[in-house]
C-alpha positions in Angstrom: -12.9 -53.1 -77.1 -10.7 -50.2 -75.8 -7.8 -51.4 -73.8 -7.9 -50.5 -70.1 -4.4 -49.2 -70.4 -5.5 -46.9 -73.3 -8.2 -45.5 -71.1 -5.4 -44.3 -68.8 -4.0 -42.2 -71.6 -1.1 -44.6 -72.5 -0.1 -44.4 -76.1 -0.9 -47.1 -78.7 2.7 -48.3 -79.0 3.0 -49.2 -75.3 -0.6 -50.6 -75.2 0.3 -52.9 -78.1 3.5 -53.9 -76.4 1.7 -54.7 -73.2 -0.8 -56.8 -75.1 2.1 -58.8 -76.7 3.4 -59.4 -73.2 -0.1 -60.7 -72.2 -0.6 -57.8 -69.8 -4.2 -56.8 -70.3 -5.5 -55.0 -67.2 -3.7 -52.4 -65.1 -3.3 -53.0 -61.4 -4.6 -50.5 -58.8 -1.1 -49.0 -58.3 -0.6 -48.6 -62.0 -4.0 -46.8 -62.4 -3.3 -44.5 -59.4 0.3 -43.7 -60.2 0.0 -43.1 -64.0 -1.5 -39.5 -64.0 0.8 -38.4 -61.1 4.0 -39.6 -62.8 2.9 -38.6 -66.3 2.5 -35.1 -64.9 6.1 -35.1 -63.8 5.4 -35.0 -60.1 7.7 -36.5 -57.4 5.9 -39.5 -55.9 6.2 -42.3 -53.3 4.6 -45.5 -54.5 3.8 -48.0 -51.8 2.1 -51.2 -52.8 2.5 -54.8 -51.7 4.8 -57.3 -53.4 3.6 -58.5 -56.8 1.2 -55.6 -57.6 3.0 -54.2 -60.6 5.1 -51.3 -59.1 7.8 -51.6 -61.8 5.3 -51.1 -64.6 3.6 -48.4 -62.5 6.6 -46.2 -62.9 8.0 -47.5 -66.2 4.9 -46.8 -68.3 4.6 -43.1 -67.6 8.4 -42.5 -67.6 9.1 -44.4 -70.8 6.4 -42.4 -72.5 8.3 -39.2 -71.6 11.6 -40.4 -72.9 12.6 -38.5 -76.1 13.8 -41.4 -78.3 15.3 -38.9 -80.7 17.8 -37.7 -78.1 21.0 -39.6 -77.5 21.2 -38.7 -73.9 20.5 -40.5 -70.6 17.1 -39.4 -69.4 15.9 -42.0 -67.0 17.9 -43.5 -64.1 16.6 -46.5 -62.1 18.6 -47.3 -59.0 18.1 -50.6 -57.1 19.7 -52.3 -54.1 20.7 -55.7 -55.6 22.1 -57.1 -58.8 19.2 -59.5 -59.2 16.6 -56.8 -59.1 18.6 -54.6 -61.5 18.7 -57.5 -64.0 15.0 -58.0 -63.6 14.1 -54.3 -64.1 16.5 -54.0 -67.0 14.9 -57.0 -68.7 11.4 -55.5 -68.2 12.5 -52.2 -69.8 14.0 -54.1 -72.8 11.0 -56.4 -73.2 8.6 -53.5 -73.1 10.6 -51.4 -75.6 11.1 -54.3 -78.0 7.4 -55.4 -78.0 6.3 -51.8 -78.3 8.6 -51.1 -81.3 10.2 -48.2 -79.5 13.8 -47.3 -80.4 14.9 -47.2 -76.7 18.3 -48.2 -75.4 18.6 -49.4 -71.8 21.8 -50.6 -70.3 22.6 -52.4 -67.0 25.3 -50.9 -64.6 26.1 -53.2 -61.7 29.2 -54.2 -59.8 30.9 -57.6 -60.2 31.2 -57.2 -64.0 34.0 -55.5 -66.0 33.6 -51.8 -65.8 35.3 -51.3 -69.2 32.6 -53.2 -70.9 30.0 -50.9 -69.3 31.9 -47.9 -70.4 31.8 -49.2 -74.0 28.0 -49.7 -73.7 27.6 -46.1 -72.5 29.2 -44.9 -75.8 26.0 -46.2 -77.5 24.1 -43.3 -75.9 21.4 -45.1 -73.9 18.3 -43.2 -72.8 17.8 -45.4 -69.7 20.2 -46.8 -67.2 19.4 -49.4 -64.5 21.9 -50.2 -61.8 23.2 -50.2 -58.3 24.3 -46.9 -56.7 27.9 -47.9 -56.1 28.7 -48.7 -59.8 26.7 -45.8 -61.1 28.5 -43.4 -58.9 31.9 -44.9 -59.8 31.1 -44.2 -63.5 30.0 -40.7 -62.7 33.2 -40.0 -60.8 35.2 -41.3 -63.8 33.3 -38.9 -65.9 32.1 -41.8 -68.1 28.5 -41.2 -67.2 27.2 -37.6 -67.3 23.9 -37.4 -65.4 23.1 -33.8 -66.1 20.6 -34.7 -68.8 18.5 -37.0 -66.5 14.9 -36.0 -66.1 13.7 -38.7 -63.7 15.3 -40.9 -61.0 13.6 -44.0 -59.6 14.7 -45.5 -56.3 13.2 -49.0 -56.5 12.9 -50.8 -53.1 13.3 -47.3 -51.7 13.3 -48.3 -48.1 16.5 -50.2 -48.9 18.0 -47.4 -50.9 17.8 -44.9 -48.1 19.2 -47.0 -45.3 22.1 -45.5 -43.3 24.8 -47.5 -45.3 23.5 -46.5 -48.7 22.3 -43.0 -48.0 25.7 -41.2 -48.4 26.1 -42.7 -51.9 22.6 -41.7 -52.8 23.1 -38.2 -51.6 26.3 -37.9 -53.6 24.5 -39.2 -56.7 21.6 -36.8 -56.2 24.0 -33.8 -56.1 25.1 -34.7 -59.7 21.5 -34.6 -61.1 19.6 -31.6 -62.3 17.7 -29.8 -59.6 14.4 -30.1 -61.5 14.6 -33.9 -62.0 11.6 -36.0 -61.1 12.1 -38.4 -58.2 10.1 -41.6 -57.6 10.4 -43.8 -54.5 8.9 -47.3 -54.8 8.5 -49.8 -52.0 6.5 -52.8 -50.9 6.0 -51.4 -47.4 6.1 -48.2 -45.3 9.3 -47.4 -43.5 9.1 -44.3 -41.3 12.8 -43.7 -41.4 13.2 -43.8 -45.2 9.9 -42.0 -45.7 11.3 -39.1 -43.6 14.5 -39.1 -45.6 12.6 -39.1 -48.9 10.3 -36.3 -47.7 13.5 -34.3 -46.9 14.8 -34.9 -50.4 11.5 -34.2 -52.0 9.3 -31.9 -49.9 6.5 -31.9 -52.5 6.2 -35.7 -52.8 2.8 -37.1 -53.6 2.2 -40.3 -51.6 0.4 -43.1 -53.4 -0.8 -46.2 -51.8 -2.9 -48.9 -53.5 -4.0 -52.5 -52.7 -2.2 -52.6 -49.4 -3.0 -55.9 -47.7 -0.6 -57.5 -45.2 -0.3 -60.9 -46.9 -1.8 -62.4 -50.1 -4.9 -64.4 -48.9 -4.1 -67.1 -51.5 -1.1 -68.2 -49.4 -1.5 -71.1 -46.9 0.8 -70.8 -43.9 2.2 -73.9 -42.1 4.9 -74.4 -39.4 6.8 -77.5 -38.4 8.5 -77.7 -35.0 11.9 -79.4 -35.0 15.4 -79.3 -33.7 17.8 -76.9 -35.3 20.2 -79.6 -36.4 17.4 -81.4 -38.2 16.3 -78.5 -40.4 18.5 -79.2 -43.5 17.3 -82.9 -43.7 13.7 -81.8 -43.0 13.9 -79.4 -46.0 14.9 -82.3 -48.2 12.1 -84.5 -46.9 9.5 -81.7 -47.2 10.5 -81.0 -50.8 10.0 -84.7 -51.6 6.7 -84.7 -49.8 5.1 -81.7 -51.5 6.6 -82.0 -54.9 6.8 -78.3 -55.7 6.7 -77.0 -59.2 9.2 -74.3 -58.0 10.2 -73.8 -54.4 12.4 -71.1 -52.7 14.1 -72.1 -49.5 15.2 -69.1 -47.4 18.2 -69.2 -45.1 20.3 -66.5 -43.2 23.8 -67.8 -43.9 25.6 -68.5 -47.2 27.1 -71.7 -45.7 23.6 -73.0 -44.9 22.5 -72.4 -48.5 25.4 -74.5 -49.8 24.7 -77.3 -47.4 21.0 -77.5 -48.2 21.7 -77.3 -51.9 24.1 -80.1 -51.8 21.7 -82.3 -49.8 19.0 -81.8 -52.3 21.3 -82.4 -55.3 22.4 -85.6 -53.6 18.8 -86.7 -53.7 18.5 -85.9 -57.4 16.4 -82.7 -56.8 17.5 -80.1 -59.4 18.6 -77.2 -57.1 20.6 -74.0 -57.2 21.7 -71.6 -54.5 21.8 -67.8 -54.6 23.7 -65.8 -52.1 26.4 -63.1 -51.7 29.3 -65.6 -51.8 28.5 -66.4 -55.4 29.9 -64.3 -58.2 27.7 -62.2 -60.4 28.0 -64.8 -63.2 27.1 -67.6 -60.9 24.1 -65.8 -59.5 22.9 -64.9 -63.0 23.2 -68.5 -64.1 21.3 -69.7 -61.0 18.5 -67.3 -61.7 18.2 -68.4 -65.3 18.1 -72.1 -64.3 15.4 -71.4 -61.8 13.3 -69.2 -64.1 13.5 -71.7 -66.9 12.4 -74.6 -64.7 15.6 -76.5 -65.1 16.0 -76.1 -61.3 13.1 -77.1 -59.2 14.4 -75.5 -56.0 16.4 -72.3 -55.2 18.1 -72.0 -51.8 18.5 -68.3 -51.2 19.7 -65.8 -48.6 17.6 -62.8 -47.8 19.0 -60.8 -50.7 16.5 -62.8 -52.8 13.5 -61.8 -50.8 13.2 -58.2 -52.1 11.9 -57.3 -55.5 12.4 -60.6 -57.4 9.5 -61.6 -59.6 9.7 -65.2 -60.6 6.7 -66.8 -62.2 5.4 -70.2 -61.0 6.9 -70.3 -57.5 4.5 -72.7 -55.7 6.2 -73.1 -52.3 8.2 -71.1 -49.9 10.3 -72.8 -47.1 11.8 -70.8 -44.3 14.6 -72.9 -42.9 15.9 -69.9 -40.9 13.1 -68.0 -39.2 12.5 -64.4 -40.2 12.9 -62.3 -37.1 10.5 -59.6 -38.2 7.0 -59.9 -39.6 7.9 -57.6 -42.5 10.7 -60.0 -43.5 8.2 -62.9 -43.4 5.9 -60.9 -45.7 8.6 -60.3 -48.3 9.7 -63.9 -48.3 6.3 -65.4 -48.8 5.4 -62.8 -51.3 7.5 -64.8 -53.9 4.6 -67.2 -54.2 0.9 -66.9 -55.1 1.4 -64.4 -57.9 -1.0 -63.4 -60.6 -4.0 -65.1 -58.9 -2.3 -68.4 -58.3 -2.2 -70.1 -54.9 0.9 -70.9 -52.8 2.1 -72.6 -49.6 4.6 -71.4 -47.1 6.3 -73.7 -44.6 8.4 -72.3 -41.7 10.7 -74.6 -39.7 11.0 -73.6 -36.0 12.6 -74.8 -32.8 10.7 -74.7 -29.6 12.5 -71.5 -28.7 11.5 -69.9 -32.0 7.8 -70.7 -31.7 7.0 -67.2 -30.3 7.5 -65.8 -33.9 4.3 -67.6 -35.1 2.1 -65.6 -32.7 3.9 -62.4 -33.7 3.3 -63.1 -37.4 -0.4 -63.9 -36.8 -1.0 -60.8 -34.8 0.9 -58.3 -36.9 0.0 -59.7 -40.4 -3.5 -61.0 -39.7 -2.8 -64.5 -40.9 -3.3 -68.0 -39.5 -0.8 -70.9 -39.3 -1.5 -74.6 -39.3 0.9 -76.9 -37.5 2.0 -79.9 -39.5 4.6 -82.6 -39.4 6.0 -85.2 -41.8 4.9 -88.9 -41.5 5.9 -91.6 -43.9 6.8 -89.1 -46.6 3.6 -87.1 -46.3 2.6 -83.7 -44.7 0.2 -84.5 -41.9 -1.9 -81.9 -40.0 -1.4 -81.4 -36.3 1.7 -81.7 -34.1 3.7 -84.9 -33.8 3.1 -86.6 -30.5 5.2 -84.9 -27.9 6.0 -81.9 -30.1 5.3 -78.4 -28.7 2.0 -76.8 -29.8 
């Protein structure tokens, strides 16, 4: 039977590689984006978390890379180290399984720049990294971007914020004028959309499979006192027994406290936040991905772009103040047709957020509480409804 990817016009090497990675059927965003990007057009890809945006731009762009040339041709810029590592891994896996002689390197801060300069001497065709480190290498004349034919801004709404925009503008000035530009995001952002339209007046806007929240996620909330939240997370993890759970917090200090409480109760846990070094964050990610850690306590930097298989539960210890932030957090679970559960811990003063989420995202929350080590439906006697 002919591969659905082959029907799009994707070459046999990549089709074979996708099969080896057990990727059999293209997602709607991949189907819609392929002919546009393969034609070299600038494009804005907007599709919900977990719908395959990375492959949507990688497949057509990798096919256009000239493997015989020892020059950088594709640049992928992302807002966080974790997302850079993930995209780089996907590039390498796809090239390796497809038997393509592609070289992709990772350029992020927090790691020795001299080591990255040495890697650039190997003449990679693809670079993946964060804008600050990439621009630093350009300014040192160690990276010459004049041969780049395509630039991707992944999590584009984060790449074009006011704090990152000056660096991105400087970087764009170093690229050829006829380079292709791709903007990928999980959600619309009028501000960044307007900026990208200015940078690329002929942009083709592509949307596919946009739904507010995955319908396979169940949403629960527990009303409690702020001081009780760390202990409640520990009790909740014991009650639901997650295969893998992500606990979201606002502050680094909270992440450390919750992680220590869970470790004290013999729950394999890691924390991921900006106070950790690059090496510590990478080690935490590997432990969680491998299943050696059952729980990851993470600040909001982990809510964007990370694709971790097998996350069964999300716990919001600190309440997301915007519905979009809630969507990105819970989007870590219920991937690839699996189901998931999301628990949000709120004080009586924070209860207003539930109504906002329900109205803006079209979802429904059940109120629950813990009793004798089990999650029980309905409010605890005397708790706010």
